[in-house]
N, C-alpha and C positions, 0 to 999 in steps of 0.2 A: 138424566140421560148420561150414559157412560162416555168418557172422552174417546176420541178416535184412537184406534190402535196404531202402534208403530210397526213398521215393517220388520220382520225377523232379520237377525244377522246372517250373513253368508257364511256357511261352514263347509269346509272341504273334509270329506270323510275318506279315510284309508284304513286298511286292515290294522286292527289293534288300537285305534284311537281316532281322534278328530282334531282338526286345527281350525281356529277361528280366523277367517280370512277377511273379515270386514266388520264395520260397525253397523249400527241401525241408521238407515237412510239419512246420512248427514245433510243438513241444509246449508252448511257453509264450509269453506275450506278448512277453517280452524277445527270444526267438529270432525272432519274427515280424517284428521291425523290421530287415530288411535282411540277415540272416545266411543265406547260401546253403550253408554247409557243415554236414554232419550232425554230431551230437554224437559224441564218442569212443565206439566200441564196446568191448566187453570181449573183445578179441582175446587169445588165449592164445599161448604160444610155438609150440605145434603149428599154430595157425591161420596164424601169420606164416610158418613154415617151409613150410606147404602152399601159401600164396599165392605164395611166391617160389621154389617148387620147380623150375619149368620155366625153362630158360635164356632163352626169349623174354620171359617176364614180368620177368625180372631185367634185360633190356635195355630193355623198354618203360618201366618206372618212371622211370629217369633221363631218357628222351626226353620224357615228359610233364612232368617237373619243369623241364626246360630250355626247353620250348616250350609255354607255357601260353596259352590252352587249345588242345587238339589233338584232331583227329578220328582215328578208326582208319585212315582212308584216308591221311591225312597221315603218321601214324606208320608205316604200311606203306611209304610212299615213303622216309621217313627211314632206316628200318632195312633196307630192301631185303628185306622179308619178305612172303609172300603175305597179301593182305587178309583172307582167310578165317581164317588162323591168328591174325593180329593181332586181329581182331574177337572171336574166341573168348577169347583171353587177356585182352583188355580187359574182357570180361564177367566173367571170374574175378577180376580186380583190383577191379572194382566190387563184386562179391559180398563180398569181404573188406574193402571200404571203403578200399582204398588209393587208388582213383580215385572221383570223384563226377561225375555227369552235370551239366554246367553249362548247356547249352542244346541245343535242337534247331532246325534250320532246314530249310525246304523248298528243295531245290536241284535244279532240272531234273527234277521229278517224284519225287525220292527224298528221304528224310529224312536229314539229316546231323547226327550227334550230336557234341558237343564235350565233352571231359572235362578235369577238373583234378585234380591230386594233392590228396589230403585231408591238409592240413598238420597237423591235430590227430592223425591216426594216425601220420604220418611223424615228428612231433616227440614222440611219446609215449616214455616211458622204456623200455618193453618193446621197441619197434621200434628205438630207438637202440642198446639193448643187443644186439639181434640183429645189427644191422649192424656193431657193434664186434667181435663174435665171428666174423663172417663177412665180412671186408673185401673179398673178391673179388667179392661180389655187386654187380652193376651195372657191373663193369669187364670184362665178357666181350665 
């Protein structure tokens, strides 16, 4: 089962750009002071395997790590994959907290979402161990 989702950050939109106005639902005063990343979830080895089960998700994660922040549309262009597929798999990576929503902006009548890799999850010992045991992940 996927971990619970974090609430999106609050973004103020104005013509020509956007400003990040707050972090993701802080649970303490120390987190409220500028921290935009969620706390480390309790991912199991099965959760990590499920999150990285699909080849497109294994290709997406390195793309988001190398191109911070990134929208699904930009990732779609980079990986030459259909936007609908990329959007679905970004949603899965967000559910498992590998990616976090960084900002949203109004662009030509549509809302464009930007995501960042969740460094706390990627740097956790359980994820590092998973990548060490599965070195081909991300190299496809």
